[in-house]
N, C-alpha and C positions, 0 to 999 in steps of 0.2 A: 364615609359614607365619600363617593369620588366626586368631584364634581362635576358641575358639565362644562366642557372645552367651549373657546370661546372661538368661534368661524373661522378659519384660516382667511376667510377671501375680504369679508365683508364686516371683520370682528362683534357677528348677531352674538348675544346671548343667552339666546332662542332656540339655539341646538337641541337634538334627541335624536338620541344611539334606535337605530332603527335596522331592525337581523346582526348584520355586522359593519355597517357600516353608519357613522355620522350625519346625519344634515341636517342642515341648514333649511326653514324653512322660508329665511324672508328672497336672501339668492340663492337656493336650488340646486350649491353645492355638495359636495359628498365627498367622504377625507375617513382615512381608515383609523384616525386617531395614531399612527403612529408616525412618526417619523422619518423617520427614515423611508421607508414606508411610500407616501406623499409627495418626496421627493427624488425618489426617482424617477414614474412618469412624470414631472418634467422635464430633468434631463436627456431622458430618453422620446421629445414630441422638439426638442432644440431640435436650432434646425434647420436649412430650407432637404422640401420633402417632395421626392417625385407624385404622380399618381396615386401608386401604385406603393406608397410610407420607404419607398426606398430610400437615403441618406445622397447626396445630390452636395459631389461640390466642386470650386473652382477648379477647370479646366476637361473639367468631364463636356461626353457629349450625348448628348440624350434625342429625340422621336416624334415628334410634334404627336399626336394623336385627335387631335380635331381638327375638322378647316378650324383655321383661325380670319379673316374678316382687315384689313389696316389702313387706319386708314391714312386715306394719300397717297395710297396705292389700288396701280390698277387692277392686279390681283389678289390673292389669299393664296394662305401658306397651306400648299394642299396639306392630306392626312403620310403621313409617312417621313414626309418633308424632316431630312435626319441633320442638327444645328448642333459640328465639336468647336469645343474651345471657348467654353458657356463659362461666364462669371455671376459671383452669389450675391445678390441685395437682398441680404435676411432683414432690415427691418425696414426694409416699403412699405410704406402705408396706407400705395394703394390699389395696393397683394401683385402690383407686378414685378417680378423678386428674382429674378432672370435674366439681365446682361448678353446679348449677342450677337454675331452677325451675322443674318441669311443674306447670299448666292442669290441677285433677281434683286432685296427691298431692301438691302443697305442693315445700316448696325437701327435693335431694334429693341424694348427688353419686352417680355413672356409671363408668363401667371406660371406657377411650376405645375399646378393642378391640370396644363394642360400637354404636359409632355412626359414620358417617361425614358428614362436611364439605357443608353445603349448600352 
């Protein structure tokens, strides 16, 4: 008989097989049990992605998709504003993972969920 695998996320022994996936009832993590298949989505999700899921890189140009208020500034960043030459901050803890300069406002950080690749 095959031994029940431990949950790769929380190491729980209470995992069970449901259809074609293993499920952990403690942390609700699901996995296929195949080590190669489990590592592929992690690599796929690595890096900074825009609102459409497109991978971003340093030096890319992006377009703002939502009007963004800026603290300390008199105006806001309008929808459709093009931001050139971005720098990525992949390990940002506050979610602001794009560093850029915008004309009329200056240097600031943006969240990637409010931009799309131009």
